[in-house]
C-alpha positions in Angstrom: 17.0 -27.1 -6.2 20.1 -25.6 -4.5 21.0 -23.6 -7.7 17.5 -22.1 -7.8 17.6 -21.3 -4.1 21.1 -19.7 -4.4 19.9 -17.6 -7.4 16.9 -16.5 -5.4 19.1 -15.4 -2.5 21.5 -13.5 -4.8 18.5 -11.7 -6.5 17.0 -10.7 -3.2 20.3 -9.5 -1.8 20.8 -7.4 -5.0 17.3 -5.9 -4.6 18.0 -5.0 -1.0 21.4 -3.4 -1.9 19.8 -1.5 -4.7 16.8 -0.4 -2.7 17.1 3.3 -3.7 16.8 2.3 -7.3 14.4 -0.5 -7.1 11.7 1.3 -5.1 11.2 4.2 -7.6 11.2 1.7 -10.5 8.5 -0.4 -8.8 6.4 2.7 -8.0 6.7 3.8 -11.6 5.6 0.3 -12.7 2.5 0.3 -10.5 1.6 3.9 -11.5 1.9 2.9 -15.1 -0.5 0.0 -14.5 -3.0 2.3 -12.8 -2.9 5.0 -15.5 -2.6 2.6 -18.5 -6.4 1.9 -18.8 -7.3 5.6 -19.4 -4.3 6.0 -21.7 -5.5 3.1 -23.9 -9.1 4.4 -23.7 -8.0 7.7 -25.1 -6.0 6.0 -27.8 -9.1 3.9 -28.7 -10.9 7.3 -29.2 -8.3 8.2 -31.9 -6.4 10.6 -29.6 -2.7 10.6 -30.7 -0.4 8.7 -28.4 1.7 11.7 -27.2 -1.4 13.8 -26.5 -2.9 10.8 -24.6 0.2 10.5 -22.4 0.2 14.3 -21.8 -3.5 14.2 -20.7 -3.0 11.2 -18.4 0.2 12.5 -16.8 -1.1 16.0 -16.4 -4.3 14.7 -14.7 -2.2 12.4 -12.5 0.1 15.3 -11.6 -2.8 17.5 -10.6 -4.1 14.7 -8.3 -0.7 14.0 -6.7 0.2 17.7 -6.5 -3.0 18.5 -4.7 -2.3 15.7 -2.2 1.3 16.8 -1.8 0.4 20.4 -1.1 -2.3 19.6 1.4 -0.5 16.7 3.2 3.1 18.0 3.0 2.7 20.6 5.7 0.9 18.0 7.9 3.7 15.5 7.6 6.3 18.1 8.6 4.2 19.4 11.6 3.4 15.8 12.7 7.1 14.8 12.5 8.1 17.8 14.6 5.5 17.0 17.3 6.2 13.2 17.2 8.5 13.2 20.4 5.7 15.0 22.3 3.1 12.5 21.2 5.4 9.6 22.0 6.0 11.0 25.6 2.2 11.5 26.1 1.2 8.1 25.0 3.9 6.4 27.0 2.8 8.3 30.1 -0.8 7.2 29.6 0.3 3.6 28.9 2.4 3.5 32.1 -0.5 5.0 34.1 -2.8 2.2 32.7 -0.2 -0.5 33.6 0.1 1.0 37.2 -3.7 1.0 37.6 -3.9 -2.7 36.4 -1.1 -3.7 38.7 -2.6 -1.9 41.8 -6.0 -3.4 41.1 -4.5 -6.9 41.0 -5.5 -7.6 37.4 -1.9 -8.3 36.4 1.1 -9.4 38.4 3.9 -6.9 39.2 6.4 -9.2 37.7 4.7 -8.9 34.3 6.4 -6.0 32.5 4.1 -5.4 29.5 5.6 -2.0 28.8 9.0 -3.6 28.2 7.5 -5.8 25.5 5.0 -3.5 23.9 5.5 0.3 23.5 2.7 2.3 21.9 5.2 5.0 20.9 6.9 2.5 18.5 3.7 2.7 16.4 4.1 6.5 15.9 7.8 5.9 15.1 6.9 3.4 12.4 4.3 5.7 10.9 6.8 8.6 11.0 9.3 6.4 9.1 6.8 5.5 6.4 5.8 9.2 6.0 9.4 10.3 5.8 10.2 7.7 3.2 7.1 8.7 1.2 8.2 12.4 1.4 11.8 11.4 0.3 10.3 9.6 -2.7 8.5 12.8 -3.8 12.0 14.3 -4.3 12.5 11.6 -7.0 9.1 12.5 -8.5 10.6 13.7 -11.8 12.6 10.4 -12.3 9.5 8.3 -11.4 7.3 10.4 -13.8 9.8 10.1 -16.6 9.9 6.3 -16.1 6.1 6.2 -16.2 6.1 8.1 -19.5 8.6 5.7 -21.1 6.7 2.6 -19.8 3.5 3.9 -21.4 5.2 4.5 -24.7 6.9 1.1 -24.7 3.9 -1.0 -23.5 2.0 -0.4 -26.7 4.8 -1.9 -28.8 5.1 -5.1 -26.8 2.7 -7.1 -29.0 4.9 -6.3 -32.1 8.0 -7.4 -30.2 6.3 -10.7 -29.2 5.7 -11.4 -32.9 9.4 -10.8 -33.6 10.9 -13.3 -31.1 8.1 -15.7 -30.1 7.6 -19.0 -31.8 3.9 -18.8 -31.1 3.2 -15.0 -31.0 -0.6 -15.3 -30.7 -0.3 -17.5 -27.6 2.3 -15.2 -26.1 0.3 -12.1 -26.8 -2.9 -13.7 -25.3 -1.0 -14.7 -22.2 0.6 -11.2 -21.8 -2.8 -9.5 -22.3 -4.4 -11.9 -19.7 -1.7 -11.1 -17.2 -1.8 -7.3 -17.7 -5.7 -7.3 -17.7 -5.7 -9.1 -14.3 -3.1 -6.8 -12.8 -4.9 -3.7 -14.2 -8.2 -5.1 -12.7 -6.7 -5.6 -9.3 -4.7 -2.4 -9.1 -7.5 -0.2 -10.6 -10.3 -1.6 -8.4 -8.0 -1.6 -5.3 -7.0 2.0 -5.9 -10.6 3.2 -6.3 -11.8 1.3 -3.2 -8.9 2.6 -1.2 -9.7 6.1 -2.3 -13.3 5.7 -1.2 -12.1 4.3 2.2 -9.7 7.2 2.6 -12.4 9.8 1.8 -14.8 8.3 4.3 -12.1 8.1 7.0 -11.0 11.7 6.4 -14.6 13.0 6.6 -15.2 11.0 9.8 -11.9 12.1 11.5 -12.6 15.8 10.5 -16.0 15.5 12.2 -14.4 14.0 15.3 -11.8 16.9 15.3 -8.8 14.6 15.3 -5.6 16.4 14.3 -4.0 15.7 10.9 -7.2 14.0 9.6 -5.9 14.5 6.0 -2.7 12.7 6.9 -4.6 9.8 8.4 -6.8 9.6 5.3 -3.6 9.4 3.1 -2.3 6.7 5.4 -5.6 4.8 5.2 -5.3 5.0 1.4 -1.8 3.6 1.4 -2.1 0.9 4.0 -5.3 -0.5 2.7 -3.3 -2.0 -0.2 -2.5 -4.6 2.6 -5.7 -6.6 3.2 -6.9 -7.1 6.8 -3.6 -6.1 8.4 -3.3 -2.7 6.7 -6.7 -1.5 7.9 -5.7 -2.3 11.5 -2.4 -0.3 11.1 -4.3 2.6 9.5 -6.7 2.6 12.5 -4.1 2.7 15.3 -2.5 6.2 14.9 -5.7 8.3 14.7 -7.1 6.2 17.6 -4.0 6.9 19.7 -4.1 10.6 18.8 -7.8 10.8 19.7 -6.9 9.2 23.1 -4.2 11.9 23.6 -6.4 14.7 22.4 -9.8 13.9 24.0 -9.8 10.7 26.0 -10.8 7.1 26.1 -14.5 7.4 24.9 -13.5 9.4 21.8 -10.7 6.9 21.0 -13.3 4.1 21.1 -15.6 6.0 18.8 -12.7 6.4 16.3 -12.1 2.7 16.5 -15.8 1.9 15.9 -16.0 4.4 13.0 -12.9 2.8 11.3 -14.3 -0.7 11.8 -17.6 0.3 10.2 -15.9 1.9 7.2 -13.4 -1.0 6.7 -16.3 -3.6 7.0 -18.4 -1.7 4.5 -15.5 -1.3 1.9 -13.5 -4.4 2.6 -16.1 -7.1 3.5 -19.2 -5.9 1.6 -18.2 -3.8 -1.5 -14.8 -5.2 -2.3 -15.8 -8.9 -2.6 -18.5 -7.9 -5.1 -16.0 -6.4 -7.5 -12.8 -8.4 -6.9 -12.5 -11.8 -8.5 -11.8 -14.7 -6.2 -8.7 -15.5 -8.2 -7.2 -12.1 -7.2 -7.1 -13.0 -3.5 -4.3 -14.1 -1.2 -4.4 -16.3 1.9 -4.0 -14.4 5.2 -0.7 -16.2 5.9 0.7 -15.2 2.6 -0.3 -11.6 3.2 1.4 -11.6 6.6 4.6 -13.3 5.2 4.8 -11.0 2.2 4.4 -8.0 4.5 7.4 -9.2 6.5 9.5 -10.3 3.5 9.0 -7.2 1.3 9.3 -4.9 4.4 12.7 -6.5 5.1 13.8 -6.2 1.5 12.6 -2.7 0.7 11.8 -1.1 4.0 8.5 0.7 4.9 7.6 1.3 1.2 8.1 -2.4 0.7 5.4 -3.1 3.2 3.0 -0.9 1.2 3.9 -2.6 -2.0 4.0 -6.1 -0.5 0.5 -7.3 -1.5 0.5 -5.7 -5.0 3.9 -7.3 -5.7 2.8 -10.7 -4.4 -0.5 -10.5 -6.3 1.5 -9.7 -9.5 3.6 -12.8 -8.9 0.5 -14.9 -8.3 -1.1 -13.7 -11.5 2.0 -14.5 -13.5 2.2 -18.0 -11.9 -1.5 -18.5 -12.7 -1.0 -17.8 -16.4 0.7 -21.2 -17.1 -0.3 -24.8 -16.3 3.2 -25.6 -15.0 3.1 -23.0 -12.2 -0.7 -22.8 -11.5 -0.3 -25.0 -8.5 1.9 -22.4 -6.8 -0.8 -19.7 -7.5 -3.4 -21.9 -5.9 -1.1 -22.3 -2.8 -0.8 -18.5 -2.5 -4.5 -18.0 -2.8 -7.3 -18.3 -0.2 -9.4 -21.4 0.3 
């Protein structure tokens, strides 16, 4: 037990030390998972492998390039104005605390503003956006890794036959794992995209600044069930409070709650299998753990990484009990 625990500590310490290498590799792995179904579909239609890769990668580049062009200027502008927004929200928060104190709702000795600072939320969002922007500079390396992964994944069954004592069982287990991961990542990506489109349209109607940026943030953060939708709601609500006032901020909150309820509680359960869920405690702990190991991007990848581990554990009888513990009731 101690040997396993020590090995785990060494591996995690190595991942944390090699964060600059691990994050692009993990992103490339998850992009490969998302784009592999259309790649194999094209191959099933007798499209040559190299041409199928070119079509998939080119389509992906158009999608990402469009997002980068539209959102890139918003990220730079928002980062520049971040100190101004932080000062405004802190001023409003201190005014609210003074009013609550003078009206006798809270005691003077209670210093809520020393425990909770709304500006820290903007700072966290700024850190996430800056790290996402810095990852785009490694876009060529990530894209090249995706290409090699797509080329190599089709040869894995042949490799299993070479080294495995029971190749049919190994191939079936591998296909089951990859199908479940593809199912989760594909459906989650589509649902997040729908959520982001609805949020962007709603915020543009409300006139909230950087609505495209908050739509992108909603897309990324909704990979984290329950908690992510709350984090995605806070920045545009605070910005609406700064721009317009309390009533508009409440309307933004209500709009996001309606969208997240529609996508997360009504549509998503109809398509996601029960075996692809995680308990709320595991979601929260994975958020803390992967955020500590890999930084803000680790928080975005926390649930996909944990789901992947759960699917792998669920693939064998010896470790299925661990997958059950990670899952919901």
